[in-house]
LUMVOFI-179116 format. One record per atom (N, C-alpha, C, O): residue number from 1; residue in one letter; x, y, z. Coordinates in steps of 0.02 Angstrom, whole numbers, padded with zeros to 5 digits, always signed. Each point is the difference from the previous one (the first is absolute). Layout:
+-----+-----+--------+--------+--------+
|   n | res |      X |      Y |      Z |
+-----+-----+--------+--------+--------+
| NUM |   a |      X |      Y |      Z |
...
+-----+-----+--------+--------+--------+
END
This chain:
+-----+-----+--------+--------+--------+
|   n | res |      X |      Y |      Z |
+-----+-----+--------+--------+--------+
|   1 |   x | +04279 | +05145 | +05710 |
|   1 |   x | +00060 | +00027 | +00030 |
|   1 |   x | +00000 | +00076 | -00011 |
|   1 |   x | -00016 | +00024 | -00054 |
|   2 |   x | +00033 | +00012 | +00106 |
|   2 |   x | +00003 | +00072 | -00006 |
|   2 |   x | +00059 | +00021 | -00044 |
|   2 |   x | +00052 | -00034 | -00001 |
|   3 |   x | -00061 | +00088 | -00035 |
|   3 |   x | +00051 | +00023 | -00047 |
|   3 |   x | +00066 | +00014 | +00035 |
|   3 |   x | +00054 | -00013 | -00027 |
|   4 |   x | -00057 | +00040 | +00087 |
|   4 |   x | +00062 | +00014 | +00038 |
|   4 |   x | +00038 | -00065 | +00014 |
|   4 |   x | +00061 | -00001 | -00006 |
|   5 |   x | -00097 | -00051 | +00024 |
|   5 |   x | +00032 | -00065 | +00012 |
|   5 |   x | +00030 | -00027 | -00065 |
|   5 |   x | +00056 | -00027 | +00000 |
|   6 |   x | -00092 | +00035 | -00055 |
|   6 |   x | +00024 | -00024 | -00065 |
|   6 |   x | +00065 | +00036 | -00019 |
|   6 |   x | +00047 | -00032 | -00023 |
|   7 |   x | -00046 | +00097 | +00032 |
|   7 |   x | +00060 | +00038 | -00018 |
|   7 |   x | +00060 | -00017 | +00044 |
|   7 |   x | +00057 | +00008 | -00021 |
|   8 |   x | -00070 | -00031 | +00082 |
|   8 |   x | +00054 | -00016 | +00047 |
|   8 |   x | +00023 | -00072 | -00003 |
|   8 |   x | +00042 | -00021 | +00040 |
|   9 |   x | -00069 | -00019 | -00086 |
|   9 |   x | +00021 | -00070 | -00005 |
|   9 |   x | +00074 | -00003 | -00019 |
|   9 |   x | +00025 | +00041 | -00039 |
|  10 |   x | +00009 | -00090 | +00066 |
|  10 |   x | +00071 | -00010 | -00016 |
|  10 |   x | +00005 | -00020 | -00074 |
|  10 |   x | -00036 | -00043 | -00024 |
|  11 |   x | +00083 | +00076 | -00010 |
|  11 |   x | +00007 | -00011 | -00072 |
|  11 |   x | +00073 | -00012 | -00019 |
|  11 |   x | +00047 | +00022 | +00034 |
|  12 |   x | -00039 | -00058 | -00089 |
|  12 |   x | +00066 | -00009 | -00029 |
|  12 |   x | +00022 | +00065 | -00034 |
|  12 |   x | -00042 | +00043 | -00012 |
|  13 |   x | +00106 | -00037 | -00005 |
|  13 |   x | +00023 | +00061 | -00034 |
|  13 |   x | -00038 | +00016 | -00064 |
|  13 |   x | -00005 | +00058 | -00020 |
|  14 |   x | -00021 | -00110 | -00014 |
|  14 |   x | -00037 | +00012 | -00062 |
|  14 |   x | -00073 | +00020 | +00012 |
|  14 |   x | -00037 | +00013 | -00048 |
|  15 |   x | +00016 | -00010 | +00112 |
|  15 |   x | -00068 | +00021 | +00017 |
|  15 |   x | -00049 | -00056 | +00013 |
|  15 |   x | -00055 | +00012 | +00025 |
|  16 |   x | +00074 | -00074 | -00042 |
|  16 |   x | -00044 | -00057 | +00014 |
|  16 |   x | -00008 | -00010 | +00075 |
|  16 |   x | +00047 | +00012 | +00039 |
|  17 |   x | -00106 | -00034 | -00019 |
|  17 |   x | -00015 | -00011 | +00071 |
|  17 |   x | +00033 | -00065 | +00023 |
|  17 |   x | -00006 | -00051 | -00034 |
|  18 |   x | +00039 | +00053 | +00092 |
|  18 |   x | +00038 | -00058 | +00025 |
|  18 |   x | -00047 | -00056 | +00019 |
|  18 |   x | +00010 | -00057 | -00022 |
|  19 |   x | -00061 | +00069 | +00063 |
|  19 |   x | -00044 | -00052 | +00026 |
|  19 |   x | -00071 | +00007 | -00028 |
|  19 |   x | -00048 | +00006 | +00039 |
|  20 |   x | +00042 | -00005 | -00103 |
|  20 |   x | -00066 | +00011 | -00032 |
|  20 |   x | -00048 | -00057 | +00015 |
|  20 |   x | -00060 | +00011 | +00008 |
|  21 |   x | +00085 | -00073 | -00005 |
|  21 |   x | -00045 | -00057 | +00009 |
|  21 |   x | -00042 | +00007 | +00063 |
|  21 |   x | -00059 | -00017 | +00001 |
|  22 |   x | +00090 | +00042 | +00052 |
|  22 |   x | -00035 | +00004 | +00065 |
|  22 |   x | -00057 | +00051 | +00000 |
|  22 |   x | -00043 | -00003 | +00044 |
|  23 |   x | +00043 | +00049 | -00092 |
|  23 |   x | -00051 | +00053 | +00002 |
|  23 |   x | -00038 | +00007 | -00066 |
|  23 |   x | -00041 | +00045 | -00007 |
|  24 |   x | +00054 | -00089 | -00041 |
|  24 |   x | -00030 | +00009 | -00067 |
|  24 |   x | -00076 | +00004 | +00001 |
|  24 |   x | -00030 | +00034 | -00041 |
|  25 |   x | -00001 | -00068 | +00088 |
|  25 |   x | -00073 | -00001 | +00004 |
|  25 |   x | -00029 | +00062 | +00033 |
|  25 |   x | -00061 | +00010 | +00000 |
|  26 |   x | +00104 | +00034 | +00026 |
|  26 |   x | -00023 | +00060 | +00034 |
|  26 |   x | +00003 | +00062 | -00043 |
|  26 |   x | -00024 | +00053 | +00020 |
|  27 |   x | +00052 | -00058 | -00080 |
|  27 |   x | +00011 | +00058 | -00042 |
|  27 |   x | -00065 | +00025 | -00032 |
|  27 |   x | -00042 | -00039 | -00021 |
|  28 |   x | +00036 | +00105 | +00017 |
|  28 |   x | -00056 | +00030 | -00035 |
|  28 |   x | +00012 | -00002 | -00075 |
|  28 |   x | +00056 | -00014 | -00022 |
|  29 |   x | -00107 | +00027 | -00016 |
|  29 |   x | +00007 | +00000 | -00073 |
|  29 |   x | +00052 | +00052 | -00022 |
|  29 |   x | +00040 | -00014 | -00045 |
|  30 |   x | -00041 | +00072 | +00076 |
|  30 |   x | +00049 | +00052 | -00017 |
|  30 |   x | +00071 | -00021 | +00017 |
|  30 |   x | +00046 | +00015 | -00038 |
|  31 |   x | -00037 | -00049 | +00093 |
|  31 |   x | +00067 | -00024 | +00019 |
|  31 |   x | +00023 | -00053 | -00049 |
|  31 |   x | +00059 | -00002 | -00019 |
|  32 |   x | -00104 | -00042 | -00001 |
|  32 |   x | +00018 | -00052 | -00049 |
|  32 |   x | +00021 | +00033 | -00065 |
|  32 |   x | +00048 | -00021 | -00032 |
|  33 |   x | -00085 | +00073 | +00012 |
|  33 |   x | +00016 | +00035 | -00062 |
|  33 |   x | +00069 | +00033 | +00002 |
|  33 |   x | +00030 | +00012 | -00052 |
|  34 |   x | -00006 | +00004 | +00112 |
|  34 |   x | +00065 | +00033 | +00006 |
|  34 |   x | +00058 | -00048 | +00008 |
|  34 |   x | +00058 | +00022 | +00005 |
|  35 |   x | -00071 | -00087 | -00003 |
|  35 |   x | +00053 | -00049 | +00007 |
|  35 |   x | +00045 | -00001 | -00062 |
|  35 |   x | -00022 | +00016 | -00055 |
|  36 |   x | +00084 | -00035 | +00065 |
|  36 |   x | +00045 | -00009 | -00057 |
|  36 |   x | -00025 | -00060 | -00040 |
|  36 |   x | -00042 | -00038 | +00023 |
|  37 |   x | +00067 | +00031 | -00084 |
|  37 |   x | -00021 | -00057 | -00042 |
|  37 |   x | +00014 | -00067 | +00035 |
|  37 |   x | -00042 | -00045 | -00002 |
|  38 |   x | +00100 | +00039 | +00034 |
|  38 |   x | +00017 | -00063 | +00035 |
|  38 |   x | -00046 | -00012 | +00058 |
|  38 |   x | -00026 | -00055 | +00009 |
|  39 |   x | +00015 | +00107 | +00033 |
|  39 |   x | -00045 | -00007 | +00057 |
|  39 |   x | -00071 | -00015 | -00023 |
|  39 |   x | -00034 | -00042 | +00031 |
|  40 |   x | +00011 | +00075 | -00084 |
|  40 |   x | -00068 | -00012 | -00024 |
|  40 |   x | -00007 | -00072 | -00025 |
|  40 |   x | -00051 | -00032 | +00013 |
|  41 |   x | +00101 | +00007 | -00046 |
|  41 |   x | -00001 | -00069 | -00026 |
|  41 |   x | -00006 | -00049 | +00058 |
|  41 |   x | -00039 | -00048 | -00003 |
|  42 |   x | +00079 | +00059 | +00055 |
|  42 |   x | -00004 | -00044 | +00059 |
|  42 |   x | -00067 | +00006 | +00034 |
|  42 |   x | -00031 | -00050 | +00018 |
|  43 |   x | +00006 | +00112 | -00009 |
|  43 |   x | -00064 | +00012 | +00031 |
|  43 |   x | -00055 | -00037 | -00038 |
|  43 |   x | -00043 | -00033 | +00029 |
|  44 |   x | +00044 | +00039 | -00094 |
|  44 |   x | -00050 | -00032 | -00043 |
|  44 |   x | +00002 | -00076 | +00008 |
|  44 |   x | -00052 | -00032 | +00005 |
|  45 |   x | +00111 | +00003 | -00004 |
|  45 |   x | +00007 | -00072 | +00008 |
|  45 |   x | -00028 | -00022 | +00067 |
|  45 |   x | -00035 | -00051 | +00004 |
|  46 |   x | +00051 | +00087 | +00049 |
|  46 |   x | -00024 | -00018 | +00067 |
|  46 |   x | -00076 | +00009 | +00006 |
|  46 |   x | -00033 | -00039 | +00034 |
|  47 |   x | +00006 | +00090 | -00067 |
|  47 |   x | -00072 | +00008 | +00001 |
|  47 |   x | -00034 | -00058 | -00035 |
|  47 |   x | -00052 | -00024 | +00023 |
|  48 |   x | +00081 | +00002 | -00079 |
|  48 |   x | -00027 | -00059 | -00035 |
|  48 |   x | +00001 | -00061 | +00045 |
|  48 |   x | -00048 | -00038 | +00003 |
|  49 |   x | +00104 | +00028 | +00033 |
|  49 |   x | +00005 | -00057 | +00045 |
|  49 |   x | -00051 | +00005 | +00057 |
|  49 |   x | -00030 | -00050 | +00019 |
|  50 |   x | +00021 | +00110 | +00007 |
|  50 |   x | -00049 | +00011 | +00053 |
|  50 |   x | -00070 | -00016 | -00024 |
|  50 |   x | -00038 | -00033 | +00036 |
|  51 |   x | +00020 | +00055 | -00096 |
|  51 |   x | -00065 | -00015 | -00028 |
|  51 |   x | -00010 | -00076 | -00010 |
|  51 |   x | -00054 | -00026 | +00011 |
|  52 |   x | +00107 | -00007 | -00032 |
|  52 |   x | -00003 | -00073 | -00009 |
|  52 |   x | -00011 | -00035 | +00067 |
|  52 |   x | -00039 | -00047 | +00005 |
|  53 |   x | +00074 | +00069 | +00047 |
|  53 |   x | -00008 | -00029 | +00066 |
|  53 |   x | -00072 | +00010 | +00025 |
|  53 |   x | -00030 | -00046 | +00029 |
|  54 |   x | +00003 | +00105 | -00039 |
|  54 |   x | -00068 | +00014 | +00021 |
|  54 |   x | -00049 | -00045 | -00037 |
|  54 |   x | -00046 | -00029 | +00030 |
|  55 |   x | +00056 | +00022 | -00095 |
|  55 |   x | -00044 | -00044 | -00040 |
|  55 |   x | +00004 | -00072 | +00025 |
|  55 |   x | -00051 | -00033 | +00007 |
|  56 |   x | +00112 | +00009 | +00006 |
|  56 |   x | +00008 | -00069 | +00023 |
|  56 |   x | -00033 | -00010 | +00068 |
|  56 |   x | -00031 | -00052 | +00011 |
|  57 |   x | +00037 | +00100 | +00033 |
|  57 |   x | -00033 | -00006 | +00066 |
|  57 |   x | -00076 | +00000 | -00008 |
|  57 |   x | -00034 | -00038 | +00034 |
|  58 |   x | +00008 | +00080 | -00078 |
|  58 |   x | -00072 | +00002 | -00011 |
|  58 |   x | -00024 | -00067 | -00030 |
|  58 |   x | -00053 | -00025 | +00019 |
|  59 |   x | +00092 | -00002 | -00065 |
|  59 |   x | -00018 | -00064 | -00031 |
|  59 |   x | +00001 | -00056 | +00051 |
|  59 |   x | -00045 | -00042 | +00001 |
|  60 |   x | +00096 | +00042 | +00043 |
|  60 |   x | +00003 | -00052 | +00051 |
|  60 |   x | -00060 | +00006 | +00048 |
|  60 |   x | -00028 | -00051 | +00021 |
|  61 |   x | +00010 | +00112 | -00005 |
|  61 |   x | -00057 | +00011 | +00044 |
|  61 |   x | -00064 | -00027 | -00032 |
|  61 |   x | -00041 | -00033 | +00032 |
|  62 |   x | +00031 | +00048 | -00097 |
|  62 |   x | -00058 | -00025 | -00035 |
|  62 |   x | +00000 | -00076 | -00004 |
|  62 |   x | -00052 | -00032 | +00009 |
|  63 |   x | +00110 | +00003 | -00021 |
|  63 |   x | +00005 | -00073 | -00003 |
|  63 |   x | -00016 | -00030 | +00068 |
|  63 |   x | -00033 | -00053 | +00003 |
|  64 |   x | +00055 | +00085 | +00050 |
|  64 |   x | -00013 | -00027 | +00067 |
|  64 |   x | -00075 | -00002 | +00015 |
|  64 |   x | -00023 | -00043 | +00038 |
|  65 |   x | -00014 | +00091 | -00067 |
|  65 |   x | -00072 | +00002 | +00010 |
|  65 |   x | -00039 | -00037 | -00055 |
|  65 |   x | -00061 | +00000 | +00000 |
|  66 |   x | +00098 | -00031 | -00045 |
|  66 |   x | -00032 | -00038 | -00054 |
|  66 |   x | -00035 | +00043 | -00051 |
|  66 |   x | -00048 | -00021 | -00032 |
|  67 |   x | +00071 | +00082 | +00025 |
|  67 |   x | -00032 | +00046 | -00048 |
|  67 |   x | +00037 | +00004 | -00065 |
|  67 |   x | -00021 | +00036 | -00045 |
+-----+-----+--------+--------+--------+
END
């Protein structure tokens, strides 16, 4: 995500991003580092879930091929 887009995201009065879930996978490392503690915690949880989904899909694919 471009920095200009990141800066223009809709935010709550406390600075947290309103719709972080929809874009969490697009953030650069620098943008992640600039997240509030609450936003970073949510981002981290969703990244963990995304990694788990990827692992499960890979496992299912291997099982389908008998590997």
